[in-house]
Every structure is written in structure tokens, then in C-alpha cells.
N, C-alpha and C positions, 0 to 999 in steps of 0.2 A: 238792085233791086227795093221797091218800097213794103214793107211789112205792115201790113193791114192790122189795127185792132178790132177784134170782133168781140160781143159779148154773150152768152152763153143763148140765150134768145134766139141768136140770128145763127142756127144749128143749119139752117138749108144753105146758107151761103159758104159756112164750112164743109157741107159733103160735097156742093159742089166744086168747092178748090179740091179737094182731093181727089173726087172723079176727074178732075183735069190734071191730077199727076202733080199736082202740087206740097207742098211740105206744110203741116202746121202743127203750132205747139198748143198744149190746154196742159188743165192742172191732173191730177190723179190721186186716189187715195194716200199716195207715199211721195214721189219729188214731179215734178213737171216733167211732161213727157212733149217729144217732137213727133211726128206719124204721117205714115205714107200710106196707101191701100197695096196691101202683100202683093200682090198679083201685075205689077206696072214697074217695071225692069227699068225704066227711065227715072220713075218719081224717087226709085231706090238709089239710085246716083245721085241724083238733086242730092239727097239728105246726105249721103255721106260726105259730098262736097262741104253742106252746111257749115257741117258738125268736122270739118277737118278730120275725118277717120281713118282707121288703117282698112284698106281695101279686103285684107284675107275676114274681117270680123263681122259674122253675121247679126242682124239687128232680132232682139225677140220680136215675139208674135202678139196681138191682143184681141181677145172672144170676148164675144157677150155672153156665153152658154158653155156649157158642156159639153152638149150637140157639138157646138163649131169644132172643140176639139178629136171627137172622134170621127170628124168629116178629113180633121187633115193632119193627122197621126195614130199613130200603134200606141195603145197605152193597156198594160195588164191590167187583167180586171182587178188585182189583189191593191192597186194602188184607187182604187172605185171612190172608197171609204176617206182616202186622205184629203180628195180633190170635193167629195162633195162638202166636206167639215171647213176645210178652208179656202175653197173658194165661192165666190168672189171674195178676193182679198191679197193680201201680201207676199203670195205662194207664187215663185215661177216655177215651172215645172221642165224639164231638158227632157224630149220623149223620141221614138225614131217619128221620121214622117213619115209621111202616104208616099209611094211612086207618082202619084198624081200633082206631089206639089211641086212645081220644078225649082230644077237648081240653084237659078240665081237668087233667089226667094232665100236659100240657107248656105249661100257660097258654097253650092257643091258639096255638104254635110248632110249628112243621114238623119242628123238630130236637127231640133227645132225647140226653141224654147218658147214658151206660152205662159200667159197670167191671163187672167180674167178679173179686172179691179172692181175695187167697192166704192164705184164712182157712179151715180145715176146717169149724169151727163154723158161720161164715155160710152157707157153701156149703151146707152138710147142713142147714141151717133153711131156705134159697130151698127147694133142691130138694123139703123134706120138705112145704111151704107149696102148692108146685107153679104159682108167680104168681111172677114179679120183684117185687121192693119198691122204694120210693124214700127213699132213703139221702142222710142227707145229714150233716154235723159236729154231735157233741154237744155244742152249746154257745147262749149267746142270741147273737142274729143282732150280730156286731161283735164280739163276745167270743173269747178265746182258745181255740185248739182245744185239746181234750183229748186225755189220754191214759188215763186210771185213774178208777176206779170212784169215786173222792172227789172229780177235779177236775169229774164228770160232776155228780155230785149239789150240789155247791157252787153250780153255773150253773140247774142245772134241777131241781134237790130240789120237787116237790109241781104241776111243771107237766108230766111225762110218767108212765105208767102203771108202767116197772119198768124199772130196771138190769140188765144179765145181768153180774153179779162178774167184773173183767176188764182187760189190760194190753194196750192195742194193739200193736202192733207200731213203731211210731214216731210221731215227733210232725210230718209233715212229710206233705201231700198228695199225692195223686196228679198226676201229667200229663195235663193236659188237649188233645189234638189234634183238630182240625175235620177231617173226614173228609168234607166236602159237597161239596169241587168238586176241582180237579184238581188242584190243590197243596195237599199239605196245609199245616197252619198248627197250630202252637203256639200255644194261649190260654194256657197255665200250665203252667211248667218247676217241676214237682214233684221227685221221686223219683227218675223215669227221664231222666235226660240230651236233651236236643236229637241228642245224637250217636248214642246207643242207638237212638233212633228212626231215625235216617237211614241208620245202620247197616242196619236190619230193612229199608227199603225199596230 
């Protein structure tokens, strides 16, 4: 496979590739990511193969608005302030998915990890596609996180359809919090500190 190099101004081409079930990479506010449309079974499998990823590990979802989250997940109202304060941003929330979300999206798990990135290009891309994307780090499974086009191509050239030329906002991944129980659990402390999360609550 030839991996195309596209510019942000070529968003329509990026959208077309995603709608065709291809895997694309782009910079986010944290690290570089690879993405597919969330509801495309074949595309999800392509992304697993591209990364050499464990079959049993589901991909996180990216959305462009809080409304998108409520369309796919059940979220306790008491966490609304946390979401409104830290989203968009480097926060990933683990929540219970709605039954309308196909099981293949989450590898048959009842929960889904969701993030709204603080990146104008990515938010616009998701909004224009009209549906969430599944997005994970743009590297081979077990490889180092990537932050620019050259680093992505070093690991994934020939394995994905395109890379949108860019530089990520950082080199540290998002903080992951589990919001499925009464007690909030921090599963991975990333850009956002535990103290900042506790302040919001």
C-alpha cells in the first residue's frame, strides 16, 4: 500500500478516505493518532492489522461535541461539570456504551473510552464526517508514541492510507478516568493531573 501525504487543506480527501473505510493518521493536541469511522467493521480490522494490535483491546472514540457523547454513551449527570470543564482537552472518559452501539466497536465490552480533542482540525473533521471516529496512537503496537509526520511514517509507512502532515500538540497521552462507578478511578495519569480532576469534582 502507498501511504499518501496530505495537507490539512485537503480535508475533503481525508474525509473521502475515511468514508471508504481507510485508516488515516493526523496530529492531535496530545500525540499523533490513527483513525477510522467508528461504525465500519472492516476499517477497524484494518487498523488492528496496521498497528499489529492485540485483537482483544478496543480502540478509544473521538467526538466533536458533548452531544456526541450522549448519543453513544450513558453518563451519570454528576460528571457533567468534569466533562464541561476539561473537554475538549487531554481527558479520556470510560463510560457505559448505549445498546445502539454495535458490539464490534468495543470488542463486545459494555464500556467505551471517549475523548474530545482540543484541536480545531480534528474537531472539524469529525463534525464534517457526521459521526465519531475510533482513534488510537499512530505507532506500531508497543512502539513509541509519535508526534510528527516523519515519526509516523517511520513506523506505519505502507500500512495506512494517508498521513495528514502536521505536528502534535505534545508527546504525552491523555489522562484516562473511569466514570462507570460511584467512585471516579484514574486509569492512566497523563497530561491532566489527578489534582486537576479532583478540583473539578
